[in-house]
N, CA, C and O atoms as CSV, one atom per row, in Angstrom:
chain,resi,resn,atom,element,x,y,z
A,1,MET,N,N,13.212,18.607,6.555
A,1,MET,CA,C,12.082,18.508,5.462
A,1,MET,C,C,10.772,18.158,6.172
A,1,MET,O,O,9.621,18.539,5.961
A,2,MET,N,N,11.647,16.739,7.703
A,2,MET,CA,C,11.076,15.466,8.440
A,2,MET,C,C,10.851,16.296,9.742
A,2,MET,O,O,10.219,15.713,10.623
A,3,HIS,N,N,11.506,18.270,10.139
A,3,HIS,CA,C,11.627,18.322,11.089
A,3,HIS,C,C,9.982,18.220,11.530
A,3,HIS,O,O,9.718,17.531,12.516
A,4,ASN,N,N,9.044,18.801,10.911
A,4,ASN,CA,C,7.806,19.129,11.644
A,4,ASN,C,C,7.244,17.739,11.706
A,4,ASN,O,O,6.422,17.502,12.592
A,5,LEU,N,N,7.449,17.179,11.209
A,5,LEU,CA,C,6.564,15.498,11.578
A,5,LEU,C,C,7.220,15.115,12.800
A,5,LEU,O,O,6.432,14.484,13.503
A,6,ASP,N,N,8.324,15.245,13.315
A,6,ASP,CA,C,9.051,14.522,14.493
A,6,ASP,C,C,8.507,15.319,15.490
A,6,ASP,O,O,7.919,14.767,16.421
A,7,THR,N,N,8.668,17.289,15.423
A,7,THR,CA,C,7.996,17.936,16.219
A,7,THR,C,C,6.761,17.602,16.456
A,7,THR,O,O,6.396,17.514,17.628
A,8,ALA,N,N,5.788,17.326,15.309
A,8,ALA,CA,C,4.506,17.049,16.113
A,8,ALA,C,C,3.895,15.213,16.438
A,8,ALA,O,O,2.714,14.919,16.617
A,9,LEU,N,N,4.831,14.421,16.438
A,9,LEU,CA,C,5.294,13.519,17.090
A,9,LEU,C,C,5.119,13.432,18.343
A,9,LEU,O,O,4.427,12.743,19.092
A,10,GLY,N,N,5.893,14.281,18.449
A,10,GLY,CA,C,6.875,14.800,19.793
A,10,GLY,C,C,5.742,14.771,20.263
A,10,GLY,O,O,5.090,13.762,20.532
A,11,GLU,N,N,5.396,16.014,20.410
A,11,GLU,CA,C,3.879,17.037,21.133
A,11,GLU,C,C,3.138,15.734,21.293
A,11,GLU,O,O,2.924,15.793,22.504
A,12,ALA,N,N,2.659,14.721,20.941
A,12,ALA,CA,C,1.813,14.148,21.274
A,12,ALA,C,C,2.427,12.766,21.744
A,12,ALA,O,O,1.806,11.716,21.908
A,13,GLY,N,N,3.655,12.971,21.910
A,13,GLY,CA,C,4.418,11.756,22.867
A,13,GLY,C,C,4.229,10.481,22.033
A,13,GLY,O,O,4.016,9.507,22.755
A,14,ALA,N,N,4.244,10.235,20.860
A,14,ALA,CA,C,5.252,9.068,19.599
A,14,ALA,C,C,6.447,9.814,19.064
A,14,ALA,O,O,7.063,10.873,19.187
A,15,ARG,N,N,6.433,8.538,18.321
A,15,ARG,CA,C,7.440,8.789,17.461
A,15,ARG,C,C,7.559,8.107,15.770
A,15,ARG,O,O,6.538,7.464,15.526
A,16,PRO,N,N,8.303,8.111,14.894
A,16,PRO,CA,C,8.071,7.936,13.968
A,16,PRO,C,C,7.913,6.301,13.543
A,16,PRO,O,O,7.269,5.902,12.573
A,17,SER,N,N,8.567,5.555,14.387
A,17,SER,CA,C,8.198,4.070,14.816
A,17,SER,C,C,6.799,3.978,15.307
A,17,SER,O,O,6.501,2.794,15.466
A,18,ASP,N,N,5.960,4.683,15.566
A,18,ASP,CA,C,4.469,5.025,15.377
A,18,ASP,C,C,3.513,5.174,14.098
A,18,ASP,O,O,2.287,5.190,14.211
A,19,VAL,N,N,4.051,5.260,13.113
A,19,VAL,CA,C,3.309,6.129,12.245
A,19,VAL,C,C,2.983,4.587,11.455
A,19,VAL,O,O,3.688,3.647,11.087
A,20,VAL,N,N,1.516,4.903,11.422
A,20,VAL,CA,C,0.970,3.684,10.458
A,20,VAL,C,C,0.905,3.650,9.314
A,20,VAL,O,O,1.408,2.924,8.455
A,21,LYS,N,N,-0.162,5.002,9.299
A,21,LYS,CA,C,0.223,5.612,8.022
A,21,LYS,C,C,0.475,6.322,7.117
A,21,LYS,O,O,-0.694,6.681,6.979
A,22,THR,N,N,1.238,7.120,5.981
A,22,THR,CA,C,1.251,8.442,5.483
A,22,THR,C,C,0.609,8.864,4.231
A,22,THR,O,O,0.573,8.068,3.294
A,23,THR,N,N,0.036,10.185,4.108
A,23,THR,CA,C,-0.220,10.509,3.102
A,23,THR,C,C,0.977,11.468,2.679
A,23,THR,O,O,1.286,12.433,3.379
A,24,VAL,N,N,1.790,11.073,1.213
A,24,VAL,CA,C,2.498,12.885,1.024
A,24,VAL,C,C,2.128,13.462,-0.423
A,24,VAL,O,O,1.836,12.783,-1.407
A,25,TYR,N,N,2.186,14.584,-0.362
A,25,TYR,CA,C,1.540,15.793,-1.113
A,25,TYR,C,C,3.120,16.117,-1.554
A,25,TYR,O,O,4.025,16.227,-0.727
A,26,VAL,N,N,3.265,16.227,-2.722
A,26,VAL,CA,C,4.622,17.351,-3.744
A,26,VAL,C,C,3.885,17.894,-4.570
A,26,VAL,O,O,3.102,17.193,-5.211
A,27,ALA,N,N,3.951,19.446,-4.792
A,27,ALA,CA,C,3.018,19.877,-5.616
A,27,ALA,C,C,4.381,20.363,-6.582
A,27,ALA,O,O,4.976,21.439,-6.627
A,28,SER,N,N,4.565,19.224,-7.238
A,28,SER,CA,C,4.726,18.712,-8.261
A,28,SER,C,C,3.904,17.780,-9.474
A,28,SER,O,O,3.143,16.837,-9.258
A,29,ALA,N,N,4.242,18.263,-10.612
A,29,ALA,CA,C,4.099,17.022,-11.823
A,29,ALA,C,C,5.406,16.243,-12.062
A,29,ALA,O,O,5.360,15.142,-12.610
A,30,ARG,N,N,6.669,16.836,-11.629
A,30,ARG,CA,C,7.735,16.353,-12.169
A,30,ARG,C,C,8.173,14.646,-11.528
A,30,ARG,O,O,8.676,14.485,-10.416
A,31,GLN,N,N,7.997,14.015,-12.059
A,31,GLN,CA,C,8.253,12.349,-11.442
A,31,GLN,C,C,10.060,12.705,-11.117
A,31,GLN,O,O,10.322,12.973,-12.290
A,32,THR,N,N,10.758,12.798,-10.743
A,32,THR,CA,C,12.186,13.349,-10.333
A,32,THR,C,C,11.915,14.135,-9.116
A,32,THR,O,O,12.868,14.383,-8.377
A,33,ASP,N,N,11.034,14.452,-8.891
A,33,ASP,CA,C,10.638,15.678,-7.507
A,33,ASP,C,C,9.598,14.462,-6.788
A,33,ASP,O,O,9.658,14.272,-5.573
A,34,LEU,N,N,8.897,13.877,-7.436
A,34,LEU,CA,C,8.469,12.745,-6.628
A,34,LEU,C,C,9.469,11.970,-6.194
A,34,LEU,O,O,9.572,11.937,-4.968
A,35,VAL,N,N,10.170,11.392,-6.751
A,35,VAL,CA,C,11.250,10.076,-6.460
A,35,VAL,C,C,11.933,11.013,-5.330
A,35,VAL,O,O,11.952,10.670,-4.149
A,36,THR,N,N,12.327,11.868,-5.657
A,36,THR,CA,C,13.256,12.490,-4.483
A,36,THR,C,C,12.756,12.619,-3.210
A,36,THR,O,O,13.120,12.171,-2.122
A,37,THR,N,N,11.229,13.801,-3.803
A,37,THR,CA,C,10.875,13.313,-1.764
A,37,THR,C,C,10.163,11.977,-1.300
A,37,THR,O,O,9.601,11.951,-0.205
A,38,TRP,N,N,10.181,11.053,-1.988
A,38,TRP,CA,C,9.924,9.971,-1.304
A,38,TRP,C,C,10.978,8.884,-0.404
A,38,TRP,O,O,10.956,8.116,0.558
A,39,GLU,N,N,11.992,9.481,-1.578
A,39,GLU,CA,C,13.682,9.027,-0.879
A,39,GLU,C,C,14.028,9.717,0.409
A,39,GLU,O,O,14.877,9.135,1.085
A,40,VAL,N,N,13.660,10.568,0.771
A,40,VAL,CA,C,13.482,11.298,1.801
A,40,VAL,C,C,13.256,11.087,3.320
A,40,VAL,O,O,13.907,11.183,4.361
A,41,VAL,N,N,11.316,10.569,2.704
A,41,VAL,CA,C,10.132,10.314,3.537
A,41,VAL,C,C,11.164,9.076,3.913
A,41,VAL,O,O,11.887,9.107,4.908
A,42,ARG,N,N,11.120,7.868,2.868
A,42,ARG,CA,C,11.145,6.686,3.472
A,42,ARG,C,C,12.781,6.406,3.621
A,42,ARG,O,O,13.049,5.229,3.381
A,43,ASP,N,N,13.963,7.250,3.974
A,43,ASP,CA,C,14.782,7.133,4.785
A,43,ASP,C,C,14.619,7.579,6.030
A,43,ASP,O,O,15.390,7.141,6.884
A,44,HIS,N,N,13.936,8.218,6.285
A,44,HIS,CA,C,13.198,8.444,7.907
A,44,HIS,C,C,13.603,7.728,8.591
A,44,HIS,O,O,14.616,7.606,9.280
A,45,PHE,N,N,11.979,6.745,8.208
A,45,PHE,CA,C,11.663,5.882,8.694
A,45,PHE,C,C,12.351,4.779,8.651
A,45,PHE,O,O,12.099,3.731,9.246
A,46,GLY,N,N,13.193,4.999,7.972
A,46,GLY,CA,C,14.160,3.706,8.245
A,46,GLY,C,C,13.816,2.405,7.817
A,46,GLY,O,O,13.304,2.241,6.709
A,47,ASP,N,N,14.089,1.282,8.729
A,47,ASP,CA,C,13.320,-0.133,8.908
A,47,ASP,C,C,11.613,-0.090,9.011
A,47,ASP,O,O,10.784,-0.923,8.648
A,48,HIS,N,N,11.483,0.976,9.532
A,48,HIS,CA,C,10.142,1.071,9.859
A,48,HIS,C,C,9.597,1.468,8.656
A,48,HIS,O,O,10.117,2.439,8.106
A,49,ASP,N,N,8.433,0.790,8.007
A,49,ASP,CA,C,7.758,1.372,6.225
A,49,ASP,C,C,6.401,1.277,6.275
A,49,ASP,O,O,6.075,0.436,5.438
A,50,PRO,N,N,5.215,1.819,6.968
A,50,PRO,CA,C,4.428,2.538,6.925
A,50,PRO,C,C,4.069,2.249,6.039
A,50,PRO,O,O,4.966,2.439,5.218
A,51,PRO,N,N,2.793,1.654,5.346
A,51,PRO,CA,C,1.816,2.010,4.212
A,51,PRO,C,C,1.752,3.475,3.830
A,51,PRO,O,O,1.195,4.188,4.664
A,52,SER,N,N,2.213,4.072,2.729
A,52,SER,CA,C,2.049,5.541,2.196
A,52,SER,C,C,1.786,5.493,0.725
A,52,SER,O,O,1.914,4.513,-0.009
A,53,THR,N,N,1.320,6.947,0.340
A,53,THR,CA,C,0.595,6.869,-1.008
A,53,THR,C,C,1.709,8.047,-1.086
A,53,THR,O,O,2.356,8.295,-0.068
A,54,LEU,N,N,1.902,8.655,-2.080
A,54,LEU,CA,C,3.086,9.786,-2.607
A,54,LEU,C,C,1.563,10.387,-3.549
A,54,LEU,O,O,0.621,9.645,-3.827
A,55,LEU,N,N,1.636,11.782,-3.894
A,55,LEU,CA,C,0.948,12.151,-5.288
A,55,LEU,C,C,0.979,13.565,-5.284
A,55,LEU,O,O,0.796,14.469,-4.468
A,56,GLY,N,N,1.325,13.424,-6.683
A,56,GLY,CA,C,1.650,15.125,-7.256
A,56,GLY,C,C,0.735,15.938,-7.627
A,56,GLY,O,O,0.137,15.733,-8.683
A,57,VAL,N,N,0.303,17.559,-6.435
A,57,VAL,CA,C,-0.159,18.028,-6.383
A,57,VAL,C,C,-0.329,19.165,-7.660
A,57,VAL,O,O,0.522,19.115,-8.548
A,58,THR,N,N,-1.327,20.101,-7.751
A,58,THR,CA,C,-0.488,21.153,-8.280
A,58,THR,C,C,-0.201,22.365,-7.223
A,58,THR,O,O,0.781,23.012,-7.587
A,59,VAL,N,N,-0.569,22.670,-6.464
A,59,VAL,CA,C,-0.604,23.451,-5.412
A,59,VAL,C,C,-1.248,22.746,-3.888
A,59,VAL,O,O,-2.243,22.067,-3.633
A,60,LEU,N,N,-0.196,23.261,-3.127
A,60,LEU,CA,C,-0.525,23.656,-1.532
A,60,LEU,C,C,-1.200,24.508,-0.838
A,60,LEU,O,O,-1.990,25.243,-1.429
A,61,GLY,N,N,-1.011,24.612,0.799
A,61,GLY,CA,C,-1.937,25.520,1.122
A,61,GLY,C,C,-1.404,26.804,1.337
A,61,GLY,O,O,-2.039,27.735,1.834
A,62,TYR,N,N,0.075,26.863,0.863
A,62,TYR,CA,C,0.857,27.933,1.737
A,62,TYR,C,C,2.151,28.906,0.751
A,62,TYR,O,O,3.143,28.305,0.338
A,63,ASP,N,N,2.100,29.319,0.675
A,63,ASP,CA,C,3.056,30.035,-0.520
A,63,ASP,C,C,4.621,29.534,-1.027
A,63,ASP,O,O,5.576,30.177,-0.593
A,64,ASP,N,N,4.736,28.993,-1.459
A,64,ASP,CA,C,6.111,28.788,-1.662
A,64,ASP,C,C,6.115,26.927,-0.806
A,64,ASP,O,O,7.177,26.670,-0.240
A,65,GLN,N,N,5.407,26.197,-0.770
A,65,GLN,CA,C,4.607,25.140,-0.326
A,65,GLN,C,C,5.284,24.205,-0.587
A,65,GLN,O,O,4.341,24.029,-1.359
A,66,LEU,N,N,6.164,23.163,-0.793
A,66,LEU,CA,C,6.311,21.389,-2.067
A,66,LEU,C,C,5.755,20.626,-1.387
A,66,LEU,O,O,5.070,19.796,-1.984
A,67,VAL,N,N,5.788,20.572,-0.157
A,67,VAL,CA,C,5.868,18.934,0.630
A,67,VAL,C,C,4.765,19.123,1.755
A,67,VAL,O,O,4.864,19.973,2.640
A,68,GLU,N,N,3.755,18.283,1.633
A,68,GLU,CA,C,2.949,18.017,2.568
A,68,GLU,C,C,3.396,16.699,3.518
A,68,GLU,O,O,4.345,16.071,3.050
A,69,ILE,N,N,2.991,16.326,4.453
A,69,ILE,CA,C,2.724,14.741,4.725
A,69,ILE,C,C,1.807,15.162,5.967
A,69,ILE,O,O,1.879,16.021,6.846
A,70,ASP,N,N,0.799,14.021,5.578
A,70,ASP,CA,C,-0.160,13.596,6.552
A,70,ASP,C,C,0.057,12.110,7.527
A,70,ASP,O,O,-0.533,11.212,6.926
A,71,ALA,N,N,0.515,11.726,8.440
A,71,ALA,CA,C,1.263,11.329,9.209
A,71,ALA,C,C,-0.474,11.262,10.570
A,71,ALA,O,O,-0.959,12.145,11.277
A,72,LEU,N,N,-1.100,8.953,10.231
A,72,LEU,CA,C,-1.187,8.983,11.339
A,72,LEU,C,C,-0.067,8.183,12.047
A,72,LEU,O,O,0.976,7.730,11.575
A,73,ALA,N,N,-0.510,8.136,13.177
A,73,ALA,CA,C,0.075,7.328,14.460
A,73,ALA,C,C,-0.611,6.825,14.919
A,73,ALA,O,O,-1.782,7.200,14.858
A,74,ALA,N,N,-0.037,5.083,16.015
A,74,ALA,CA,C,-1.436,4.937,16.539
A,74,ALA,C,C,-0.179,4.786,18.397
A,74,ALA,O,O,1.039,4.941,18.309
A,75,LEU,N,N,-0.626,4.594,19.286
A,75,LEU,CA,C,0.200,4.243,20.614
A,75,LEU,C,C,-0.713,3.203,20.908
A,75,LEU,O,O,-1.758,2.960,20.303
A,76,PRO,N,N,-0.309,2.693,21.743
A,76,PRO,CA,C,-0.499,1.607,22.307
A,76,PRO,C,C,-1.946,2.113,23.952
A,76,PRO,O,O,-1.957,2.849,24.938
A,77,PRO,N,N,-2.515,1.510,23.535
A,77,PRO,CA,C,-3.872,2.366,25.223
A,77,PRO,C,C,-3.713,2.450,26.579
A,77,PRO,O,O,-4.543,2.770,27.429
A,78,GLU,N,N,-2.021,1.982,26.757
A,78,GLU,CA,C,-1.993,2.005,28.490
A,78,GLU,C,C,-0.827,3.161,28.184
A,78,GLU,O,O,0.174,3.164,28.901
A,79,HIS,N,N,-0.985,4.277,26.964
A,79,HIS,CA,C,-0.346,5.185,26.555
A,79,HIS,C,C,-0.363,6.243,26.873
A,79,HIS,O,O,-0.753,6.894,25.903
A,80,PRO,N,N,-0.087,7.136,28.034
A,80,PRO,CA,C,-0.808,8.326,28.461
A,80,PRO,C,C,-1.066,9.456,27.440
A,80,PRO,O,O,-0.051,9.932,26.930
A,81,VAL,N,N,-2.181,9.930,27.083
A,81,VAL,CA,C,-2.315,10.819,26.253
A,81,VAL,C,C,-2.425,12.622,27.193
A,81,VAL,O,O,-2.853,12.776,28.337
A,82,ARG,N,N,-1.967,13.587,26.388
A,82,ARG,CA,C,-1.089,14.699,27.406
A,82,ARG,C,C,-2.553,15.108,26.336
A,82,ARG,O,O,-2.991,16.258,26.302
């Protein structure tokens, strides 16, 4: 699940440790699904713990899509932008 996030961050020259905020959307009303998703996200970030919001939603944009992660990363000013 976290592969797409890592790919997007890498394309921008960023790493998970550069993420400063996430919003995680889970297409489920079951609390166990939200908790399981949250554990995967938290495990991926390890010791880096950016402020995050977790939301259960009715549906996401693509057929069979269960999770969407919106992540905001910040890079130092001297970091070259691609």
